[in-house]
C-alpha positions as a Markdown table, in Angstrom:
| # | Residue | x | y | z |
|---|---|---|---|---|
| 1 | Met | -10.8 | 10.2 | 17.8 |
| 2 | Ala | -9.2 | 7.3 | 20.1 |
| 3 | Glu | -5.2 | 7.9 | 20.6 |
| 4 | Asn | -3.1 | 10.8 | 20.8 |
| 5 | Ser | -1.4 | 12.0 | 17.7 |
| 6 | His | 1.7 | 12.8 | 19.1 |
| 7 | Leu | 2.8 | 9.2 | 20.5 |
| 8 | Arg | 5.1 | 7.3 | 18.9 |
| 9 | Pro | 6.4 | 3.6 | 19.1 |
| 10 | Ile | 8.4 | 2.7 | 21.4 |
| 11 | Ala | 10.3 | 0.6 | 18.9 |
| 12 | Pro | 10.4 | 2.9 | 15.9 |
| 13 | Asn | 8.4 | 1.1 | 13.3 |
| 14 | Pro | 10.8 | 1.5 | 10.2 |
| 15 | Leu | 8.1 | 3.7 | 8.1 |
| 16 | Phe | 9.9 | 6.2 | 10.8 |
| 17 | Gly | 13.5 | 5.8 | 9.7 |
| 18 | Pro | 15.7 | 7.8 | 8.3 |
| 19 | Asn | 15.8 | 7.8 | 5.0 |
| 20 | Pro | 14.6 | 10.6 | 3.3 |
| 21 | Phe | 12.9 | 8.7 | 0.8 |
| 22 | Lys | 11.2 | 5.3 | 1.7 |
| 23 | Leu | 10.7 | 2.0 | -0.6 |
| 24 | Gly | 8.0 | -0.7 | -0.7 |
| 25 | Ile | 6.9 | -3.9 | -2.2 |
| 26 | Phe | 4.1 | -3.4 | -3.7 |
| 27 | Ser | 0.9 | -5.9 | -4.4 |
| 28 | Ala | 2.9 | -9.3 | -4.7 |
| 29 | Asn | 0.8 | -11.0 | -2.9 |
| 30 | Ala | -1.8 | -11.4 | -6.3 |
| 31 | Asp | -1.5 | -12.9 | -9.3 |
| 32 | Gly | 0.0 | -10.0 | -11.6 |
| 33 | Gly | 1.3 | -7.8 | -9.2 |
| 34 | Ile | -0.9 | -4.7 | -10.3 |
| 35 | Ala | 0.5 | -5.4 | -14.1 |
| 36 | Ile | -2.7 | -6.3 | -16.1 |
| 37 | Thr | -1.0 | -8.7 | -18.8 |
| 38 | Arg | -0.7 | -11.9 | -20.3 |
| 39 | Val | 2.9 | -12.1 | -21.2 |
| 40 | Ala | 4.4 | -15.4 | -20.0 |
| 41 | Glu | 6.4 | -14.3 | -17.6 |
| 42 | Arg | 4.0 | -12.4 | -15.5 |
| 43 | Trp | 3.5 | -12.4 | -11.5 |
| 44 | Arg | 1.8 | -16.1 | -10.7 |
| 45 | Ala | 2.3 | -15.0 | -6.3 |
| 46 | Glu | 3.4 | -18.7 | -5.6 |
| 47 | Trp | 4.0 | -18.3 | -2.0 |
| 48 | Pro | 8.2 | -19.3 | -2.5 |
| 49 | Asp | 8.5 | -16.5 | -5.0 |
| 50 | Ile | 6.7 | -14.3 | -2.3 |
| 51 | Ala | 9.0 | -15.6 | 0.7 |
| 52 | Ala | 11.6 | -14.6 | -1.4 |
| 53 | Val | 11.2 | -10.9 | -2.5 |
| 54 | Ala | 10.3 | -10.7 | 1.3 |
| 55 | Glu | 13.5 | -11.6 | 2.1 |
| 56 | Met | 14.9 | -10.2 | -1.2 |
| 57 | Ala | 13.7 | -6.3 | 0.1 |
| 58 | Asp | 14.5 | -6.9 | 3.4 |
| 59 | Arg | 18.1 | -7.7 | 3.2 |
| 60 | Ala | 17.7 | -4.8 | 1.0 |
| 61 | Gly | 17.3 | -2.5 | 3.0 |
| 62 | Phe | 13.2 | -1.4 | 2.4 |
| 63 | Glu | 11.2 | -0.1 | 4.7 |
| 64 | Phe | 8.1 | -1.7 | 3.8 |
| 65 | Ile | 5.9 | -4.7 | 2.2 |
| 66 | Leu | 2.4 | -3.5 | 1.5 |
| 67 | Pro | 0.0 | -6.2 | -0.4 |
| 68 | Ile | -3.5 | -5.7 | -1.8 |
| 69 | Ala | -6.4 | -6.9 | -0.2 |
| 70 | Arg | -8.3 | -9.3 | -3.2 |
| 71 | Trp | -11.6 | -12.0 | -2.9 |
| 72 | Lys | -12.5 | -11.5 | -7.1 |
| 73 | Gly | -10.4 | -11.0 | -10.3 |
| 74 | Phe | -11.1 | -9.0 | -13.2 |
| 75 | Gly | -11.7 | -11.5 | -15.8 |
| 76 | Gly | -10.5 | -10.7 | -18.9 |
| 77 | Glu | -7.6 | -13.5 | -20.0 |
| 78 | Thr | -5.9 | -13.9 | -17.2 |
| 79 | Asp | -8.7 | -13.3 | -14.6 |
| 80 | Ala | -6.1 | -10.3 | -12.5 |
| 81 | Arg | -5.3 | -10.6 | -9.2 |
| 82 | Gly | -8.4 | -14.0 | -9.1 |
| 83 | Arg | -5.6 | -15.1 | -7.5 |
| 84 | Ser | -4.0 | -13.6 | -4.2 |
| 85 | Phe | -3.4 | -14.7 | -0.8 |
| 86 | Glu | -5.2 | -12.9 | 2.2 |
| 87 | Thr | -3.2 | -10.1 | 4.0 |
| 88 | Leu | -3.4 | -10.8 | 7.8 |
| 89 | Thr | -2.1 | -14.5 | 7.1 |
| 90 | His | 0.7 | -13.6 | 4.6 |
| 91 | Gly | 1.7 | -10.4 | 7.2 |
| 92 | Ala | 2.3 | -13.2 | 9.7 |
| 93 | Ala | 4.1 | -15.7 | 8.2 |
| 94 | Leu | 6.2 | -12.8 | 6.7 |
| 95 | Ala | 6.8 | -11.2 | 10.5 |
| 96 | Ala | 8.6 | -14.3 | 11.1 |
| 97 | Ser | 10.8 | -15.2 | 8.5 |
| 98 | Thr | 12.4 | -11.6 | 7.6 |
| 99 | Arg | 14.2 | -9.1 | 10.3 |
| 100 | Arg | 13.6 | -5.3 | 9.6 |
| 101 | Ile | 11.3 | -4.7 | 7.1 |
| 102 | Ala | 7.4 | -3.4 | 8.0 |
| 103 | Ile | 4.5 | -5.6 | 6.7 |
| 104 | Phe | 1.6 | -4.4 | 6.7 |
| 105 | Ser | -1.9 | -6.1 | 6.7 |
| 106 | Thr | -4.4 | -4.8 | 4.2 |
| 107 | Val | -8.2 | -5.1 | 5.8 |
| 108 | His | -11.3 | -3.8 | 4.3 |
| 109 | Ala | -13.5 | -2.5 | 7.3 |
| 110 | Pro | -16.8 | -3.3 | 6.3 |
| 111 | Leu | -15.8 | -7.0 | 5.1 |
| 112 | Val | -13.5 | -7.5 | 8.9 |
| 113 | His | -14.2 | -6.7 | 12.0 |
| 114 | Pro | -12.7 | -4.2 | 14.5 |
| 115 | Val | -12.4 | -6.7 | 17.3 |
| 116 | Phe | -10.6 | -9.2 | 14.6 |
| 117 | Ala | -9.1 | -7.2 | 13.2 |
| 118 | Ala | -7.6 | -5.8 | 16.7 |
| 119 | Lys | -6.4 | -9.2 | 17.5 |
| 120 | Ala | -4.7 | -10.1 | 14.8 |
| 121 | Ile | -2.5 | -7.0 | 14.0 |
| 122 | Ala | -2.0 | -7.0 | 17.5 |
| 123 | Thr | -0.6 | -11.0 | 17.0 |
| 124 | Ile | 1.8 | -9.9 | 13.9 |
| 125 | Asp | 3.2 | -6.9 | 15.4 |
| 126 | His | 4.4 | -9.8 | 18.2 |
| 127 | Val | 5.9 | -12.1 | 15.6 |
| 128 | Ser | 7.5 | -9.3 | 14.2 |
| 129 | Asn | 8.9 | -7.3 | 17.1 |
| 130 | Gly | 7.1 | -4.1 | 16.6 |
| 131 | Arg | 6.8 | -3.9 | 12.6 |
| 132 | Ala | 3.3 | -4.4 | 11.8 |
| 133 | Gly | 1.0 | -1.8 | 10.4 |
| 134 | Leu | -2.7 | -1.9 | 9.3 |
| 135 | Asn | -3.5 | -0.8 | 5.8 |
| 136 | Ile | -7.3 | 0.5 | 5.9 |
| 137 | Val | -9.3 | 0.3 | 3.2 |
| 138 | Cys | -13.2 | 1.2 | 3.4 |
| 139 | Gly | -14.2 | -0.2 | 0.6 |
| 140 | Trp | -15.2 | 0.7 | -3.3 |
| 141 | Asn | -15.9 | -3.3 | -5.6 |
| 142 | Gln | -19.4 | -3.6 | -5.2 |
| 143 | Pro | -18.5 | -7.8 | -6.4 |
| 144 | Glu | -16.7 | -8.5 | -3.9 |
| 145 | Phe | -18.9 | -7.4 | -1.3 |
| 146 | Ala | -21.1 | -9.3 | -3.0 |
| 147 | Met | -18.9 | -12.5 | -2.4 |
| 148 | Phe | -20.1 | -11.6 | 1.3 |
| 149 | Gly | -23.7 | -11.2 | 1.1 |
| 150 | Thr | -23.8 | -7.5 | 2.1 |
| 151 | Gly | -23.5 | -4.2 | 0.2 |
| 152 | Gln | -21.0 | -1.8 | 1.4 |
| 153 | Pro | -22.0 | 0.8 | 4.2 |
| 154 | Asp | -24.6 | 4.0 | 3.2 |
| 155 | Asp | -21.1 | 6.2 | 4.4 |
| 156 | Arg | -18.0 | 4.3 | 4.0 |
| 157 | Tyr | -15.8 | 7.0 | 5.9 |
| 158 | Ala | -18.7 | 7.9 | 9.0 |
| 159 | His | -18.9 | 3.3 | 9.1 |
| 160 | Gly | -14.4 | 3.5 | 8.6 |
| 161 | Leu | -13.9 | 6.3 | 11.7 |
| 162 | Glu | -16.3 | 3.8 | 14.2 |
| 163 | Trp | -14.5 | 0.7 | 12.7 |
| 164 | Tyr | -10.9 | 2.5 | 13.3 |
| 165 | Glu | -12.3 | 3.7 | 17.1 |
| 166 | Val | -12.6 | 0.7 | 17.7 |
| 167 | Phe | -9.8 | -1.1 | 17.0 |
| 168 | Ala | -7.4 | 1.7 | 18.2 |
| 169 | Arg | -8.7 | 1.4 | 21.6 |
| 170 | Ile | -8.2 | -1.8 | 21.8 |
| 171 | Leu | -4.8 | -1.8 | 21.1 |
| 172 | Ile | -4.3 | 1.4 | 24.1 |
| 173 | Gly | -5.6 | -1.8 | 26.0 |
| 174 | Gly | -7.5 | -0.7 | 29.3 |
| 175 | Pro | -10.6 | -2.2 | 31.0 |
| 176 | Pro | -13.5 | -3.5 | 29.0 |
| 177 | Phe | -15.3 | -0.7 | 27.2 |
| 178 | Asp | -18.6 | -0.8 | 25.1 |
| 179 | Phe | -19.1 | 0.7 | 22.1 |
| 180 | His | -23.1 | 3.1 | 20.3 |
| 181 | Gly | -22.1 | 4.2 | 17.4 |
| 182 | Lys | -24.3 | 4.2 | 14.1 |
| 183 | Tyr | -22.3 | 0.8 | 12.3 |
| 184 | Phe | -21.1 | -1.0 | 16.0 |
| 185 | Glu | -22.9 | -1.8 | 19.3 |
| 186 | Leu | -20.7 | -3.3 | 21.0 |
| 187 | Glu | -20.2 | -4.4 | 24.9 |
| 188 | Gly | -17.3 | -5.3 | 26.9 |
| 189 | Val | -14.6 | -5.0 | 24.7 |
| 190 | Val | -11.2 | -6.2 | 25.8 |
| 191 | Gly | -8.5 | -7.4 | 24.0 |
| 192 | Ala | -4.4 | -8.6 | 25.0 |
| 193 | Pro | -1.6 | -8.5 | 24.9 |
| 194 | Gly | -1.7 | -4.8 | 23.3 |
| 195 | Thr | 1.2 | -3.8 | 20.4 |
| 196 | Val | 4.9 | -3.8 | 20.5 |
| 197 | Gln | 4.1 | -0.7 | 19.3 |
| 198 | Arg | 2.7 | 2.4 | 21.1 |
| 199 | Pro | 0.0 | 3.7 | 20.9 |
| 200 | Arg | -0.7 | 1.4 | 18.1 |
| 201 | Pro | 1.1 | 0.3 | 15.1 |
| 202 | Val | 1.4 | 2.6 | 12.2 |
| 203 | Val | -1.5 | 3.3 | 9.9 |
| 204 | Met | -1.8 | 3.9 | 6.2 |
| 205 | Ser | -4.5 | 4.6 | 3.8 |
| 206 | Ala | -5.3 | 5.3 | 0.4 |
| 207 | Ala | -7.3 | 8.3 | -0.6 |
| 208 | Phe | -7.8 | 10.5 | -3.5 |
| 209 | Ser | -11.2 | 12.0 | -2.6 |
| 210 | Pro | -11.6 | 14.6 | -0.2 |
| 211 | Ala | -13.9 | 12.7 | 1.9 |
| 212 | Gly | -10.7 | 9.9 | 1.6 |
| 213 | Arg | -8.1 | 12.6 | 2.6 |
| 214 | Asp | -10.2 | 13.3 | 5.3 |
| 215 | Phe | -10.7 | 10.0 | 6.8 |
| 216 | Ala | -6.8 | 9.1 | 6.2 |
| 217 | Ala | -6.1 | 12.8 | 8.2 |
| 218 | Arg | -8.2 | 11.6 | 11.2 |
| 219 | Thr | -7.3 | 7.8 | 11.2 |
| 220 | Ser | -3.8 | 7.6 | 9.1 |
| 221 | Asp | 0.2 | 8.3 | 9.8 |
| 222 | Phe | 0.9 | 7.8 | 5.7 |
| 223 | Leu | -1.2 | 8.2 | 3.1 |
| 224 | Phe | -1.5 | 6.7 | -0.1 |
| 225 | Thr | -2.0 | 9.2 | -3.6 |
| 226 | Thr | -1.5 | 8.8 | -7.2 |
| 227 | Phe | -0.8 | 11.5 | -9.2 |
| 228 | Ala | -0.6 | 12.1 | -13.3 |
| 229 | Glu | 2.9 | 13.8 | -13.6 |
| 230 | Ile | 5.3 | 14.3 | -11.1 |
| 231 | Asp | 4.6 | 18.3 | -10.9 |
| 232 | Ser | 1.1 | 17.8 | -10.1 |
| 233 | Gly | 1.7 | 15.7 | -6.9 |
| 234 | Ala | 2.7 | 19.0 | -5.4 |
| 235 | Glu | -1.0 | 19.8 | -4.6 |
| 236 | His | -2.4 | 16.5 | -3.3 |
| 237 | Ile | 0.9 | 17.0 | -1.0 |
| 238 | Lys | -0.1 | 20.3 | -0.2 |
| 239 | Asp | -3.9 | 19.4 | 0.6 |
| 240 | Ile | -3.2 | 15.9 | 2.0 |
| 241 | Arg | -1.1 | 17.8 | 5.2 |
| 242 | Glu | -3.6 | 20.7 | 4.8 |
| 243 | Arg | -5.8 | 18.4 | 6.6 |
| 244 | Gly | -4.2 | 17.3 | 8.6 |
| 245 | Arg | -2.7 | 20.1 | 10.4 |
| 246 | Lys | -6.8 | 21.3 | 10.9 |
| 247 | Leu | -6.7 | 18.3 | 13.1 |
| 248 | Gly | -3.2 | 18.8 | 14.8 |
| 249 | Arg | -1.4 | 15.9 | 13.0 |
| 250 | Glu | 1.3 | 15.7 | 10.4 |
| 251 | Leu | 0.6 | 13.0 | 7.8 |
| 252 | Gly | 3.2 | 11.7 | 6.0 |
| 253 | Val | 2.3 | 11.8 | 2.0 |
| 254 | Phe | 3.8 | 8.0 | -0.2 |
| 255 | Thr | 2.5 | 7.4 | -3.8 |
| 256 | Thr | 3.4 | 3.8 | -5.5 |
| 257 | Thr | 4.9 | 3.5 | -9.2 |
| 258 | His | 5.2 | 0.6 | -11.7 |
| 259 | Val | 8.7 | -0.6 | -12.5 |
| 260 | Val | 10.6 | -1.3 | -15.9 |
| 261 | Cys | 14.1 | -1.0 | -15.1 |
| 262 | Arg | 16.8 | -2.1 | -18.3 |
| 263 | Glu | 20.2 | -0.9 | -19.2 |
| 264 | Thr | 18.7 | 0.9 | -21.9 |
| 265 | Gln | 15.5 | 3.4 | -22.6 |
| 266 | Arg | 14.8 | 1.9 | -25.3 |
| 267 | Glu | 14.9 | -1.9 | -23.6 |
| 268 | Ala | 13.0 | -0.8 | -21.1 |
| 269 | Asp | 10.5 | 1.4 | -23.3 |
| 270 | Ala | 10.0 | -2.0 | -25.8 |
| 271 | Tyr | 9.5 | -3.9 | -22.7 |
| 272 | Tyr | 7.0 | -1.8 | -21.3 |
| 273 | Glu | 4.9 | -1.8 | -24.8 |
| 274 | Arg | 5.5 | -5.4 | -25.4 |
| 275 | Tyr | 3.3 | -6.0 | -21.5 |
| 276 | Ala | 1.2 | -3.0 | -21.5 |
| 277 | Val | -0.2 | -2.0 | -24.9 |
| 278 | Asp | 0.6 | -5.5 | -26.8 |
| 279 | Glu | 0.4 | -7.8 | -24.4 |
| 280 | Ala | -2.3 | -6.4 | -22.1 |
| 281 | Asp | -4.9 | -8.0 | -20.9 |
| 282 | His | -7.6 | -5.6 | -22.2 |
| 283 | Gly | -10.6 | -7.1 | -21.0 |
| 284 | Ala | -9.2 | -6.7 | -17.3 |
| 285 | Val | -8.1 | -3.4 | -18.3 |
| 286 | Glu | -11.9 | -2.3 | -18.4 |
| 287 | Leu | -13.7 | -3.8 | -16.0 |
| 288 | His | -11.0 | -2.4 | -13.4 |
| 289 | Met | -11.1 | 0.9 | -15.0 |
| 290 | Lys | -14.9 | 0.6 | -14.9 |
| 291 | Leu | -15.1 | -0.5 | -11.0 |
| 292 | Lys | -12.2 | 2.7 | -9.9 |
| 293 | Lys | -14.8 | 5.2 | -11.8 |
| 294 | Glu | -17.9 | 3.9 | -10.4 |
| 295 | Phe | -17.1 | 3.2 | -6.8 |
| 296 | Ala | -13.2 | 4.1 | -5.8 |
| 297 | His | -12.8 | 7.8 | -7.2 |
| 298 | Ser | -9.0 | 7.2 | -7.2 |
| 299 | His | -7.9 | 8.6 | -10.0 |
| 300 | Asp | -8.0 | 12.9 | -12.1 |
| 301 | Ala | -11.1 | 11.8 | -14.4 |
| 302 | His | -9.0 | 12.2 | -17.0 |
| 303 | Val | -6.1 | 10.0 | -16.4 |
| 304 | Phe | -8.7 | 7.3 | -17.1 |
| 305 | Glu | -8.5 | 8.2 | -20.8 |
| 306 | Leu | -5.0 | 9.9 | -21.2 |
| 307 | His | -3.0 | 6.7 | -19.6 |
| 308 | Arg | -4.6 | 3.4 | -20.8 |
| 309 | Lys | -1.8 | 2.4 | -21.3 |
| 310 | Arg | -1.0 | 2.9 | -17.4 |
| 311 | Phe | -3.3 | 1.0 | -16.5 |
| 312 | Ala | -3.0 | -2.2 | -18.0 |
| 313 | Gly | 1.1 | -1.4 | -16.5 |
| 314 | Gly | 0.2 | -0.6 | -13.3 |
| 315 | Val | -3.7 | 0.3 | -12.1 |
| 316 | Gly | -2.6 | 3.9 | -13.1 |
| 317 | Thr | 0.4 | 4.3 | -11.1 |
| 318 | Tyr | 3.1 | 6.4 | -12.1 |
| 319 | Pro | 5.0 | 4.2 | -14.4 |
| 320 | Leu | 8.8 | 4.5 | -13.6 |
| 321 | Val | 10.2 | 3.6 | -17.3 |
| 322 | Gly | 14.2 | 3.8 | -18.1 |
| 323 | Thr | 17.6 | 3.5 | -16.7 |
| 324 | Pro | 18.5 | 3.3 | -13.8 |
| 325 | Glu | 19.7 | 6.6 | -14.1 |
| 326 | Lys | 16.3 | 8.0 | -15.4 |
| 327 | Ile | 14.9 | 6.2 | -12.4 |
| 328 | Val | 16.7 | 7.9 | -9.3 |
| 329 | Ala | 16.6 | 10.9 | -10.8 |
| 330 | Glu | 12.4 | 10.9 | -10.9 |
| 331 | Met | 12.8 | 9.4 | -7.5 |
| 332 | Val | 15.0 | 12.5 | -6.4 |
| 333 | Ala | 12.1 | 14.7 | -7.6 |
| 334 | Met | 9.6 | 13.1 | -5.9 |
| 335 | Gln | 11.3 | 13.3 | -2.8 |
| 336 | Arg | 12.2 | 16.9 | -3.7 |
| 337 | Ile | 8.4 | 18.1 | -3.7 |
| 338 | Gly | 7.0 | 16.3 | -0.5 |
| 339 | Phe | 6.9 | 12.3 | -0.8 |
| 340 | Ala | 8.3 | 9.9 | 2.0 |
| 341 | Gly | 8.6 | 7.6 | -0.6 |
| 342 | Thr | 6.8 | 5.4 | -3.2 |
| 343 | Thr | 6.0 | 2.2 | -3.1 |
| 344 | Val | 7.6 | -0.4 | -6.6 |
| 345 | Ser | 6.1 | -3.0 | -8.9 |
| 346 | Phe | 7.2 | -5.0 | -11.1 |
| 347 | Val | 5.9 | -7.6 | -13.8 |
| 348 | Asn | 7.7 | -9.7 | -12.4 |
| 349 | Phe | 9.3 | -9.6 | -8.7 |
| 350 | Arg | 11.2 | -12.4 | -8.4 |
| 351 | Asp | 13.0 | -11.4 | -12.0 |
| 352 | Glu | 13.8 | -8.3 | -12.0 |
| 353 | Leu | 13.8 | -6.8 | -7.8 |
| 354 | Pro | 17.3 | -7.9 | -8.0 |
| 355 | Phe | 18.6 | -5.6 | -10.6 |
| 356 | Phe | 16.6 | -2.8 | -8.9 |
| 357 | Ile | 18.6 | -3.3 | -6.2 |
| 358 | Asp | 22.3 | -3.9 | -7.6 |
| 359 | Arg | 21.8 | -1.0 | -10.0 |
| 360 | Val | 19.1 | 1.6 | -8.4 |
| 361 | Leu | 19.8 | 1.5 | -4.8 |
| 362 | Pro | 23.8 | 2.1 | -5.0 |
| 363 | Leu | 22.2 | 5.2 | -6.6 |
| 364 | Met | 19.9 | 6.3 | -4.3 |
| 365 | Glu | 21.9 | 6.4 | -2.2 |
| 366 | Glu | 24.4 | 8.7 | -4.7 |
| 367 | Ala | 21.6 | 11.0 | -4.3 |
| 368 | Gly | 21.2 | 11.6 | -1.1 |
| 369 | Leu | 17.9 | 9.3 | -1.1 |
| 370 | Arg | 18.9 | 6.7 | 1.2 |
| 371 | Ala | 21.6 | 5.3 | 3.7 |
| 372 | Pro | 23.4 | 2.0 | 2.7 |
| 373 | Ala | 20.9 | -0.4 | 4.2 |
| 374 | Ala | 24.1 | -2.0 | 6.6 |
| 375 | Ala | 24.2 | 1.7 | 7.7 |
| 376 | Ala | 20.7 | 1.8 | 7.8 |
| 377 | Ala | 20.4 | -2.1 | 10.4 |
């Protein structure tokens, strides 16, 4: 593949920072975040709120912002994810309004040409002074592809590998090159400027299937994976790291969570039950689960039936529900088995993130998961 895996950016991306357990904001660019709920306070993804949350997370020392790439909603009463901001332009805007936090763009490889993506990511990297990142998605949601008048590649990961090779080769720099592959036939490819990060910005991908993990082992610095219970995550981490090491690469492994943090466990449990059961948008949950089962293969099969509440609460991610102390204890357990960090999402980011920052981050510092934000800066 393209670049030497041992190279690291000259200007370190926050994903390579010193905190043992890193934090990211996930899916704030889309209405609802990852909660599929009808509650009145559900996230509306208004731009002033998104910008405020990004700046709040930046000041608090969060490592990254990770948007989802959505082109179509999931129906139901709310048409969950029907409203969302495109992630490359979203990234450029947030790069200009933040100072330290890494800004990722999520790109569907079959829908965005690698020559364009390389130019766009390079632009964000210069705006942010070396904080851009790529979350590469090889495709799974066929109704979205139909909007573009196309289907998914016959082998989406083979297509993704060609896409990535073109993307990375442009950003490394050098003379114009031709590329002759199964999916791309390109002549005289070149792109300038290169990126601030060398040899290219940090890359992540999300995968659960063996094919997806092999793709991540060849292309990514970090891989996101899900799990049913924390202890079961250890086997996923072992498998992912072994796939990377066979190629001479070390992969960091992240997970993703949805958070309900309250002063008491009773308050947290009651709110989780209200938004993810009583007020769940069941029509949207059913369509989302159906598409995930059919195209994505992103969860253990039994999770779909055993943890339906988790799909309404946070599209099948792990729930961090409880007091600040309980949430930090679970994060300690995640870090102990090898996770490099997690994303967090809320029913309403702007309303709930301040409490998380004020009450959870100091306990994470006491537990040795993070340094104070001022010290990290």
